[in-house]
PLY file of the C-alpha trace (Angstrom):
ply
format ascii 1.0
element vertex 304
property float x
property float y
property float z
element edge 303
property int vertex1
property int vertex2
end_header
186.74 315.72 214.00
189.49 315.04 211.53
192.59 316.91 210.42
193.25 318.14 206.91
195.41 315.81 204.82
197.89 316.05 201.97
200.59 313.92 200.37
203.92 313.11 201.99
205.78 313.67 198.70
205.06 314.20 194.99
203.66 311.24 193.07
203.99 310.86 189.27
201.49 308.88 187.20
201.74 308.37 183.42
199.17 307.11 180.98
196.91 307.84 178.02
193.94 310.19 177.87
190.67 308.34 177.31
189.24 310.80 174.81
192.36 312.46 173.37
194.44 309.28 173.08
197.51 311.32 174.00
200.25 310.33 176.43
200.16 312.45 179.55
202.11 312.85 182.78
200.26 313.70 185.99
202.24 314.76 189.06
200.43 315.13 192.38
202.15 317.58 194.73
201.60 318.20 198.46
199.94 321.51 199.35
199.58 323.47 202.61
196.55 323.70 204.86
193.43 325.39 203.42
194.89 325.25 199.91
192.32 322.90 198.44
192.71 320.89 195.23
194.04 322.80 192.22
195.00 321.70 188.70
198.15 323.12 187.09
198.46 323.00 183.27
202.27 322.94 183.22
202.30 322.83 179.41
200.70 326.29 179.42
202.96 327.84 182.05
201.33 329.36 185.14
197.77 328.21 184.46
196.04 327.05 187.65
192.38 325.99 187.78
190.77 325.21 191.16
188.81 321.96 191.35
185.57 323.79 191.98
182.09 323.51 190.53
182.17 327.17 189.45
184.76 326.17 186.81
182.84 323.16 185.46
181.88 323.58 181.80
178.35 322.24 181.42
178.62 322.19 177.63
181.82 320.12 177.67
180.93 317.82 180.60
178.99 315.08 178.83
181.13 311.94 178.82
183.56 313.35 181.39
183.84 316.27 183.80
185.68 319.26 182.36
187.01 322.37 184.11
187.30 325.58 182.07
188.60 328.92 183.31
187.76 330.87 180.15
191.05 330.02 178.44
192.22 326.53 179.37
190.50 323.21 180.12
191.28 320.16 182.22
189.28 317.12 181.14
188.32 313.75 182.65
189.09 314.76 186.23
186.39 312.64 187.88
188.45 309.52 188.67
191.19 311.53 190.39
188.66 313.64 192.29
186.88 310.45 193.35
190.11 308.89 194.62
190.94 312.06 196.57
187.43 312.04 198.06
187.74 308.37 199.00
191.17 308.88 200.57
190.20 312.10 202.38
192.86 314.20 200.63
192.12 317.90 201.11
195.13 319.84 199.80
196.96 319.03 196.58
198.26 320.45 193.30
197.61 318.16 190.32
200.18 319.12 187.68
199.36 317.89 184.17
201.26 318.44 180.91
198.16 318.34 178.73
194.43 318.88 178.73
193.28 315.43 179.86
194.11 313.18 182.80
195.22 309.59 182.08
192.50 306.93 182.07
194.86 304.18 183.37
192.76 300.99 183.76
189.43 302.86 183.70
188.96 302.83 187.48
190.39 304.93 190.31
192.29 302.00 191.81
195.71 302.89 190.24
195.36 306.41 191.64
194.47 305.07 195.09
197.52 302.79 195.00
199.87 305.53 193.80
198.71 308.05 196.41
198.77 305.47 199.21
202.25 304.23 198.31
203.50 307.83 198.11
202.16 308.49 201.58
199.44 310.59 203.20
200.10 312.98 206.06
197.76 314.72 208.49
198.16 318.49 208.75
197.66 320.91 211.63
194.30 322.40 210.63
190.94 320.81 211.34
188.90 319.99 208.25
185.37 321.29 208.02
182.73 319.89 205.71
179.77 321.15 203.76
176.72 319.53 205.27
173.40 319.30 203.44
171.03 321.25 205.71
167.65 320.69 204.06
165.94 318.37 201.63
166.31 319.34 197.96
165.44 317.46 194.79
166.20 318.00 191.11
164.63 316.55 187.97
165.84 316.85 184.38
163.99 314.58 181.96
164.48 311.06 183.31
167.33 312.15 185.61
166.66 312.61 189.32
168.73 313.62 192.35
167.73 314.36 195.92
169.86 315.48 198.84
169.03 315.53 202.55
170.91 315.96 205.83
173.13 313.19 207.21
176.23 313.01 209.43
178.06 311.02 206.73
178.20 310.66 202.96
175.62 308.19 201.66
174.35 307.58 198.14
171.63 305.35 196.71
172.29 305.19 192.95
170.28 303.51 190.20
170.98 303.16 186.48
168.67 301.82 183.77
170.05 301.03 180.33
167.22 298.70 179.38
166.56 294.95 179.89
169.29 293.28 181.91
171.03 296.55 182.74
168.99 297.87 185.63
171.40 298.15 188.57
171.15 299.79 191.97
173.71 300.16 194.76
173.73 301.87 198.15
177.06 303.11 199.44
178.32 304.80 202.61
181.72 306.42 202.32
184.66 305.42 204.46
188.26 304.94 203.46
188.07 301.14 203.59
184.66 300.92 201.89
185.83 303.13 199.02
188.79 300.89 198.25
186.87 297.62 198.51
183.48 298.58 197.02
184.09 301.39 194.52
187.72 302.05 193.50
188.05 299.01 191.21
184.88 299.72 189.20
185.88 300.45 185.58
184.29 302.90 183.21
182.00 301.38 180.59
180.48 301.99 177.19
178.33 300.26 174.62
179.79 298.79 171.44
177.05 300.51 169.45
178.25 303.94 170.66
181.97 303.58 169.93
181.81 304.64 166.26
179.70 307.68 167.15
182.07 308.74 169.95
185.14 308.43 167.73
183.41 310.41 164.99
183.06 313.16 167.59
186.79 312.95 168.38
186.20 311.09 171.64
187.31 307.73 173.11
190.52 307.70 171.04
192.39 306.21 173.99
189.69 303.70 174.90
190.37 299.97 174.70
189.17 296.64 176.03
191.74 296.97 178.82
190.50 300.30 180.23
186.73 300.10 179.75
184.02 297.48 180.02
182.38 297.25 176.59
178.81 295.98 176.37
177.84 294.22 173.16
174.33 293.32 172.06
173.89 290.59 174.64
176.99 290.42 176.84
180.26 292.07 177.82
182.96 291.81 175.18
185.67 291.70 177.85
184.28 289.94 180.95
187.85 289.20 182.10
188.12 292.92 182.98
185.05 292.86 185.24
185.46 293.05 189.02
181.86 293.35 190.28
178.62 291.86 188.95
177.02 295.31 189.25
180.10 297.21 188.09
178.25 299.74 185.93
176.36 301.30 188.82
179.41 301.16 191.09
181.35 303.11 188.50
178.56 305.70 188.38
179.00 306.08 192.15
182.75 306.43 191.59
182.03 309.26 189.15
179.50 310.85 191.49
182.02 310.85 194.35
184.41 312.73 192.07
181.81 315.22 190.87
180.45 315.98 194.35
183.99 316.75 195.59
184.13 319.81 193.34
183.91 322.30 196.19
186.67 323.67 198.40
185.98 320.93 200.96
184.07 317.61 201.17
180.29 317.26 201.37
178.30 315.06 203.75
174.65 314.21 203.18
172.33 311.50 201.92
171.86 311.43 198.15
169.50 309.50 195.90
170.41 309.52 192.20
168.56 307.99 189.26
170.12 307.94 185.78
172.63 310.63 186.60
175.55 311.93 184.56
178.46 314.34 184.94
176.65 317.49 183.79
173.60 316.65 185.91
175.69 315.82 189.00
177.62 319.07 188.85
174.59 321.24 188.06
172.83 319.85 191.14
175.93 320.44 193.26
176.20 323.99 191.94
172.55 324.61 192.81
172.94 323.23 196.36
175.99 325.47 196.88
174.46 328.63 195.40
171.08 328.22 197.15
172.68 327.90 200.57
171.56 324.29 201.02
175.10 323.44 202.15
176.44 324.81 205.43
179.95 324.58 206.88
180.23 322.34 209.90
182.44 319.79 211.63
181.02 316.22 211.66
179.92 315.07 215.10
181.58 311.69 214.78
184.52 310.26 212.86
183.31 308.34 209.81
186.43 306.78 208.30
188.77 304.10 209.56
191.58 306.65 209.79
189.36 309.17 211.54
188.35 306.57 214.12
192.02 305.70 214.57
192.87 309.35 215.14
190.27 309.49 217.89
191.21 306.22 219.55
194.98 306.36 219.08
194.92 303.06 217.19
197.92 302.54 214.90
197.22 303.00 211.17
198.17 300.40 208.59
198.86 301.13 204.92
195.93 300.50 202.60
195.63 296.90 201.51
196.97 295.45 204.79
0 1
1 2
2 3
3 4
4 5
5 6
6 7
7 8
8 9
9 10
10 11
11 12
12 13
13 14
14 15
15 16
16 17
17 18
18 19
19 20
20 21
21 22
22 23
23 24
24 25
25 26
26 27
27 28
28 29
29 30
30 31
31 32
32 33
33 34
34 35
35 36
36 37
37 38
38 39
39 40
40 41
41 42
42 43
43 44
44 45
45 46
46 47
47 48
48 49
49 50
50 51
51 52
52 53
53 54
54 55
55 56
56 57
57 58
58 59
59 60
60 61
61 62
62 63
63 64
64 65
65 66
66 67
67 68
68 69
69 70
70 71
71 72
72 73
73 74
74 75
75 76
76 77
77 78
78 79
79 80
80 81
81 82
82 83
83 84
84 85
85 86
86 87
87 88
88 89
89 90
90 91
91 92
92 93
93 94
94 95
95 96
96 97
97 98
98 99
99 100
100 101
101 102
102 103
103 104
104 105
105 106
106 107
107 108
108 109
109 110
110 111
111 112
112 113
113 114
114 115
115 116
116 117
117 118
118 119
119 120
120 121
121 122
122 123
123 124
124 125
125 126
126 127
127 128
128 129
129 130
130 131
131 132
132 133
133 134
134 135
135 136
136 137
137 138
138 139
139 140
140 141
141 142
142 143
143 144
144 145
145 146
146 147
147 148
148 149
149 150
150 151
151 152
152 153
153 154
154 155
155 156
156 157
157 158
158 159
159 160
160 161
161 162
162 163
163 164
164 165
165 166
166 167
167 168
168 169
169 170
170 171
171 172
172 173
173 174
174 175
175 176
176 177
177 178
178 179
179 180
180 181
181 182
182 183
183 184
184 185
185 186
186 187
187 188
188 189
189 190
190 191
191 192
192 193
193 194
194 195
195 196
196 197
197 198
198 199
199 200
200 201
201 202
202 203
203 204
204 205
205 206
206 207
207 208
208 209
209 210
210 211
211 212
212 213
213 214
214 215
215 216
216 217
217 218
218 219
219 220
220 221
221 222
222 223
223 224
224 225
225 226
226 227
227 228
228 229
229 230
230 231
231 232
232 233
233 234
234 235
235 236
236 237
237 238
238 239
239 240
240 241
241 242
242 243
243 244
244 245
245 246
246 247
247 248
248 249
249 250
250 251
251 252
252 253
253 254
254 255
255 256
256 257
257 258
258 259
259 260
260 261
261 262
262 263
263 264
264 265
265 266
266 267
267 268
268 269
269 270
270 271
271 272
272 273
273 274
274 275
275 276
276 277
277 278
278 279
279 280
280 281
281 282
282 283
283 284
284 285
285 286
286 287
287 288
288 289
289 290
290 291
291 292
292 293
293 294
294 295
295 296
296 297
297 298
298 299
299 300
300 301
301 302
302 303
């Protein structure tokens, strides 16, 4: 069992949108129990879009995950959603004064730090989870995803971008493992694709300081690399953000091959609509903070 969680106080984060190149301010506000995660386009007045797979725009979600309510969009939400998943944040209003969230350093680490320094508080309602209740698999071209029951969140992810860029990583979610194994993994691209992306009006805010850029034979900015297998770890970071696009977290065992934002969210939508996810309370605590809540052990701030 664990309790729902929100922020202790509002947290403001400023930066540049990866694709728009525009300066943006993001303010994360506490929210009450059972509220969920909702985006507020403050530049458009009272426009609120729930962080839910039913609002994901498949057509727009190619190089990022995009929410669309029929009138307004919120773009590049995956790093924030991943950080909230990794930190077990359940209720929050993400206020943004534009259409795209800031890319920061290309990972979710700055978001983890900002949220942790602002403070996290347990609420009075128990949090339930969506549990995968039966084996399902999905195939789209060379993309593959399977889901099966588990008492925790596990993912086995593989990417294949040709010789020298076949990477695979297995990850089990806990608050400490997210920060140490996933949060620092930066987004990446290939030098050969940059001109094409910019011709499409994308990646205008991209730079060698917020993305790993792969040249013909090597990284152009190896000083920005944290992990030897950073590409696949960042894909897991993205997947953790995409799979959090329901009104509560999901637990299950996932295998993903050559996934992407549109594929991730379409599979999640299918699991949800087909009834392959059922509400339940996990039998055992799976995060450091959950274990502490059970044992009465004192919690330390992240990084200590």
